[in-house]
N, C-alpha and C positions, 0 to 999 in steps of 0.2 A: 553627724558622722564622724568616726574616730580619726585623729590625725595619723598618718603613717610615717613614721621616721625611725632613724637608727643612730646608733652611737657606736664609735670604734676607737680604738687605741693607734694614734698615727704613729707609723713606723719610725720616721725620722726624729720627730722632737718627742715623742712619748706622751704628747696631749691628748685629751679625749676630744673629738670633733663630733659634731651632730648634723643630720641631714639625710639625704636619700642615699640608699646602699646600691652600689653597682658592682657586679662580678664580670670580669671580662671572660672572653673564651680562653685566654691563657690562665685562667685560675687567679687573677690579681684581684684584689677587693679594694675598693674606692668608697669614700663618702663624699658627696657633692653637697655643699651648703644649700638649704632651702632658701627661696627668696632671692636667688643669684639672679641679677639682671645683667645678661652679657658675660663676657669673659669666660675663662675656662678653669676656674679654681676646683681643685680636686685633691683629696688627702688619701695617700696611700696608706691603708689600715691593715693591721695584722687580724687575718680571718678569724681566729680564735676569739677576739674580743668583741666581735660584731654583735649587738644585741639590739632587739626591737622595742620601741616604747610600746607598753601594754594598753596605753589609753586611761590610765588612772594617774593621779598625782596622790602623793602622800599628805599626810596632816599639816606639813610646812609648804606645800605647794611644789615639791620636788617631783618630777616626772619619775615614773616608776618604769625601769627598763629591764628586759630579759638579763639574767644573771646578777641582779642587784641582790644583795642580802638585806632583808626586811625583818623588822620586829613588829608582828601582828598581834595586837591585843584583841582577841575575839571576845566580845561582851555579849552574854545572852541575857535577856531580861524574863521577867516573870509574867508579862504580858505585853500587848502592842504600845501600851501607853508609854513605855520605856521610861517609867518613873523609878522601878525597883529592879536591881541588878540581882539576876539569879547566880551568875557565875562569870568570872573573868579568868582568862588563860590567855598567858603570853607565850608566842611562839617565834623562834628566830629560825629563819630558813632562807632559801634562795628561790628567785622567781625563775620559773620556767614554763615552756608550753607543754601540756599534757593532753594528749588526744585531741580534744576540742575546745580546750580553754586553758588560761593561765592557772597557775598552781604555785604553791609554795611548798618547796621539799624541805621539811623540817630538819634542823640540824642535828637533833638527838636522834635521828633514824626512825622516826615514826610515821614514815611513809610521806605520802603528799596530801596536801589539802586543797581542794578546788577553790578558786577565788572568784566568786560571783561578780560580774559587772556592777551589781547593785551594792557592792561592799561598801560600808561606810569609810570614807577615806580619813576620818579620824581615828580609825583603828589601825592604820599602817603607817609605819615610818622607815624610810630608806636609812639604813645604818652603814652601808659600804657596798662593795661588788666582790664577786669571787677573783678578779683578777689582781685587785690591790689589796684585799682585805680577806684571804682564805682562811686566817684563823678564827675570824667570826663564825665559822661554820664547825669548828672542832667541839666535839662533844666533851 
């Protein structure tokens, strides 16, 4: 089963925090650390920066989160043996939810590419996020 967790930019410190996302009736957004035993630690986060972990890690073991900017090296092989590469295409774009699955919105305006859960994680690399590195998406 996929782990459900979120990331958000803490309002007071500007630090990224990870955990469970809570939205109050007053419209405030908080991240509560997971695995918290007792206590009442909560971080007030900017709602625009809240992103969900998509259940995949990149080739370096980094969790891929909604609004991350990734470099996706799509490799197609000549057959199932995966010994001979037919084509390699490098795509830079942002991760986002598209209808029923996670997708990459290509920076060059080429539309969206659906990301299957069986994606080879050695094809994916997190290179930033849209909040701290918007220049990565400039064509």
